[in-house]
C-alpha positions as CSV (number, residue, x, y, z in Angstrom):
1,M,0.0,0.0,0.0
2,L,3.0,2.4,0.7
3,T,4.0,1.8,-2.9
4,T,0.5,2.9,-4.2
5,W,0.7,5.9,-1.8
6,S,4.1,7.1,-3.1
7,A,3.4,6.4,-6.9
8,P,2.0,9.9,-7.7
9,W,5.3,11.5,-6.7
10,K,7.5,9.4,-9.0
11,G,9.3,11.5,-11.5
12,E,8.3,14.8,-9.8
13,P,10.8,17.6,-10.8
14,R,12.9,19.0,-7.9
15,A,11.2,16.5,-5.6
16,F,13.9,16.7,-2.9
17,L,13.7,20.5,-2.7
18,R,9.9,20.5,-2.7
19,S,9.6,17.9,0.0
20,S,12.4,19.3,2.1
21,G,11.0,22.8,2.0
22,T,7.6,21.4,3.0
23,V,8.8,19.5,6.0
24,L,11.1,22.4,7.0
25,A,8.0,24.7,7.0
26,Y,6.4,22.5,9.6
27,F,9.4,23.0,12.0
28,V,9.7,26.7,11.3
29,G,6.0,27.1,12.0
30,F,6.4,25.2,15.4
31,G,9.3,27.4,16.4
32,L,7.5,30.6,15.5
33,G,4.4,29.5,17.2
34,G,6.3,28.8,20.3
35,L,8.0,32.2,20.3
36,V,4.6,33.9,20.0
37,F,3.0,31.9,22.5
38,F,5.8,32.3,25.2
39,A,6.0,36.0,24.5
40,L,2.2,36.2,25.1
41,F,2.6,34.1,28.2
42,N,5.4,36.1,29.7
43,H,3.9,39.5,29.0
44,V,0.2,38.9,29.3
45,L,-0.8,35.7,31.0
46,K,1.9,35.5,33.7
47,P,1.3,39.0,35.1
48,L,-2.4,38.2,35.3
49,V,-2.0,35.0,37.3
50,P,1.4,35.2,39.1
51,D,0.4,32.3,41.4
52,A,-1.2,29.9,39.0
53,S,-2.6,26.7,40.5
54,P,-1.4,23.2,39.2
55,W,-4.6,22.8,37.3
56,L,-4.2,26.2,35.5
57,K,-0.6,25.4,34.6
58,E,-1.6,22.1,33.0
59,W,-4.3,23.9,31.1
60,I,-1.9,26.6,29.8
61,N,0.6,23.9,28.9
62,L,-2.2,22.2,26.7
63,L,-3.0,25.5,25.1
64,S,0.7,26.1,24.3
65,T,0.8,22.5,22.7
66,G,-2.2,23.1,20.6
67,W,-1.1,26.5,19.5
68,M,2.5,25.6,18.5
69,F,1.4,22.4,16.6
70,G,-1.5,24.2,15.0
71,V,0.8,26.9,13.6
72,A,3.2,24.2,12.5
73,L,0.5,22.3,10.7
74,A,-0.8,25.4,9.0
75,A,2.7,26.3,7.8
76,F,3.1,22.7,6.5
77,L,-0.2,22.7,4.7
78,L,0.5,26.1,3.1
79,A,4.0,25.1,2.0
80,R,2.6,21.8,0.6
81,A,0.1,23.7,-1.5
82,K,2.7,26.1,-2.7
83,L,5.5,23.7,-3.3
84,S,3.8,20.6,-4.7
85,A,3.2,20.4,-8.4
86,P,-0.6,20.9,-9.0
87,E,-1.0,17.5,-10.6
88,R,0.7,15.8,-7.7
89,R,-1.3,17.1,-4.7
90,V,-2.3,13.7,-3.6
91,S,-4.1,12.7,-0.4
92,I,-2.0,12.8,2.7
93,W,-4.8,10.9,4.6
94,Q,-4.8,7.7,2.7
95,A,-3.4,5.9,-0.3
96,T,-6.7,5.0,-1.9
97,S,-9.2,7.2,-3.5
98,G,-12.1,6.3,-1.2
99,R,-13.5,8.3,1.6
100,P,-11.6,8.0,4.9
101,A,-13.3,5.8,7.4
102,W,-13.4,8.0,10.4
103,A,-15.1,5.4,12.7
104,W,-12.0,3.2,12.1
105,G,-9.9,5.8,13.8
106,L,-12.4,6.1,16.7
107,V,-12.4,2.3,17.2
108,S,-8.5,2.3,17.1
109,A,-8.6,5.1,19.8
110,A,-10.9,3.2,22.0
111,A,-8.7,0.0,21.6
112,W,-5.6,1.7,22.6
113,L,-7.3,3.4,25.6
114,I,-8.3,0.0,26.9
115,I,-4.7,-1.4,26.3
116,T,-3.1,1.7,28.0
117,M,-5.4,1.7,31.0
118,T,-4.9,-2.0,31.5
119,A,-1.1,-1.6,31.4
120,T,-1.2,1.3,33.9
121,L,-3.3,-0.6,36.3
122,V,-0.8,-3.4,36.2
123,T,2.2,-1.1,36.8
124,D,0.6,1.6,39.1
125,G,-2.4,-0.1,40.6
126,P,-5.9,1.4,41.1
127,S,-4.8,3.4,44.1
128,E,-2.4,5.6,42.2
129,M,-4.8,6.1,39.4
130,G,-7.6,7.0,42.0
131,A,-5.3,9.5,43.6
132,R,-4.7,11.3,40.4
133,A,-8.5,11.3,39.6
134,A,-9.1,12.9,43.0
135,A,-6.7,15.8,42.3
136,Y,-9.4,17.9,40.7
137,G,-13.1,18.2,40.7
138,L,-15.5,17.0,37.8
139,M,-15.6,20.5,36.2
140,E,-11.8,20.9,36.2
141,W,-11.3,17.5,34.7
142,T,-14.0,18.1,32.1
143,V,-12.3,21.3,30.9
144,L,-8.9,19.6,30.9
145,L,-10.2,16.6,28.9
146,V,-11.9,18.7,26.3
147,T,-8.8,21.0,25.9
148,A,-6.5,18.0,25.7
149,L,-8.6,16.3,23.0
150,A,-8.6,19.5,21.0
151,C,-4.9,20.6,21.5
152,I,-3.2,17.2,21.6
153,G,-5.5,16.1,18.8
154,V,-3.9,18.8,16.6
155,Q,-0.4,17.7,17.9
156,A,-0.8,14.0,17.3
157,A,-2.7,14.4,14.0
158,S,-0.1,16.9,12.7
159,E,2.8,14.5,13.5
160,E,1.1,11.6,11.8
161,I,0.3,13.8,8.7
162,V,3.9,14.9,8.4
163,F,5.8,11.8,9.3
164,R,3.6,9.0,8.1
165,G,1.2,10.7,5.6
166,Y,3.8,12.9,3.8
167,L,7.4,12.1,4.6
168,M,7.2,8.3,4.5
169,P,5.6,7.9,1.1
170,R,7.9,10.7,-0.3
171,L,10.9,8.8,0.9
172,A,9.6,5.5,-0.4
173,V,9.9,7.0,-3.9
174,R,13.7,7.2,-3.5
175,V,14.8,4.5,-1.0
176,G,12.0,2.0,-1.0
177,A,9.2,1.2,1.5
178,V,11.3,-0.5,4.2
179,A,14.0,2.2,4.3
180,A,11.3,5.0,4.2
181,L,9.6,3.4,7.3
182,L,12.9,3.2,9.2
183,I,14.0,6.7,8.3
184,S,10.8,8.3,9.2
185,T,10.7,6.4,12.5
186,V,14.3,7.5,13.4
187,L,13.4,11.1,12.6
188,F,10.3,10.8,14.7
189,T,12.2,9.4,17.6
190,A,15.0,11.9,17.4
191,L,12.5,14.6,17.8
192,H,11.0,13.2,20.9
193,T,14.3,12.6,22.8
194,S,14.6,13.0,26.6
195,P,16.8,11.3,29.2
196,G,15.9,7.7,29.5
197,L,16.7,4.6,27.5
198,W,13.5,2.7,27.8
199,G,11.5,5.9,27.2
200,G,13.4,6.5,23.9
201,L,12.9,3.0,22.9
202,G,9.3,3.3,23.7
203,V,9.0,6.3,21.3
204,A,10.7,4.3,18.6
205,M,8.4,1.5,19.0
206,L,5.4,3.8,18.9
207,G,6.7,5.5,15.7
208,L,7.5,2.1,14.1
209,C,4.1,0.6,14.8
210,M,2.2,3.7,13.6
211,G,4.3,3.6,10.5
212,V,3.6,-0.1,9.8
213,S,-0.1,0.6,10.4
214,A,-0.1,3.4,7.7
215,W,1.9,1.1,5.4
216,R,-0.3,-1.9,5.7
217,T,-3.7,-0.1,5.7
218,G,-3.0,2.9,3.5
219,S,-4.8,5.1,6.0
220,L,-3.5,7.4,8.8
221,L,-6.7,7.1,10.9
222,P,-5.8,4.1,13.0
223,A,-2.4,5.6,13.8
224,I,-4.0,9.0,14.6
225,G,-6.5,7.3,16.9
226,L,-3.6,5.5,18.9
227,H,-1.4,8.7,18.9
228,V,-4.2,11.0,20.2
229,V,-5.4,8.7,22.9
230,N,-1.8,7.8,24.0
231,N,-0.7,11.4,24.4
232,V,-4.0,12.6,25.9
233,F,-3.9,9.8,28.5
234,Y,-0.3,10.3,29.6
235,F,-0.6,14.1,29.7
236,L,-3.6,14.0,32.0
237,Y,-2.3,11.1,34.1
238,E,1.4,12.2,34.3
239,P,1.5,15.9,33.3
240,N,5.1,16.2,34.7
241,G,6.3,12.8,33.5
242,T,9.2,12.3,31.1
243,N,10.7,9.5,29.2
244,A,13.3,9.1,32.0
245,D,10.5,7.7,34.2
246,V,9.9,4.8,31.9
247,T,11.1,1.4,33.2
248,W,11.9,-1.8,31.3
249,I,8.6,-3.2,32.6
250,D,6.6,-0.2,31.1
251,F,8.5,-0.7,27.9
252,A,7.7,-4.5,27.8
253,L,4.0,-3.8,28.4
254,L,4.1,-1.2,25.7
255,V,5.5,-3.7,23.2
256,V,2.9,-6.3,24.1
257,G,0.2,-3.7,23.8
258,L,1.5,-2.5,20.4
259,L,1.6,-6.0,19.0
260,V,-2.1,-6.6,20.1
261,W,-3.1,-3.3,18.6
262,L,-1.2,-4.0,15.3
263,G,-2.9,-7.4,15.2
264,W,-6.3,-5.8,15.6
265,V,-5.4,-3.2,12.8
266,E,-4.3,-6.1,10.4
267,M,-7.4,-8.1,11.1
268,S,-9.8,-5.2,10.6
269,H,-7.9,-4.1,7.5
270,R,-8.4,-7.5,6.0
271,Q,-12.0,-7.5,6.9
272,R,-12.6,-4.2,5.3
273,S,-10.7,-5.2,2.2
274,A,-12.7,-8.4,1.9
275,L,-16.0,-6.4,2.3
276,A,-14.9,-3.9,-0.2
277,S,-14.0,-6.7,-2.7
278,S,-17.3,-8.5,-2.2
279,L,-19.3,-5.2,-2.8
280,S,-17.4,-4.4,-5.9
281,N,-18.1,-7.9,-7.3
């Protein structure tokens, strides 16, 4: 499916410059968005709330994430429209010409939520999860959840669009599908580094499995579902956590969970393909 996805870009003039400029625009947009937000925070928000509560700090952090990645995504889409040859502006959502199956992404998100919560219960136990749930009231949690779904949804979806929906098929034209998958995964991991071996390996495994999902299915929606839920859950559960906190047990549970999730993706993809084939006949 990745070969199909990358086919429209074969033979594109100045392809390397076009794709490099488009991806670069994403990172430039992210940097500019960060500068604007933190200038606004230091000169407007911080003086208004000098003694912000932990809840408010988490909420502002979510807003900063959504804003920076929103600007980055807007810059990427603008650069893609300007730098892509008109006849080669193919879908970055899926390799096929059919309509995206949004429900597939929602089911993927629900599946990963179940897997993640199960793994967290195994490592932390219900008491620690309960203590975190008791940190805020219902209204505060509702606002945080809605904000997280919106802001982290933009963050996760933008990364999938850039790394799996754009960069991976563009690389596949030049270096082949396997190398494109590995290169995009390495770049994705490098941009999420923080101290901690197991945390870094966990990011690499997430990137690799989301790339395999897009490669096998020709759609970004299952990977976006996983990515959004994963980031929302851990931001709300461990807002101050880093990759340095990840242990080998956490990593092992992550690998098991990803294999289960990939198995479900493969099975559902085959079922969808068989159904589409039977309907076309």
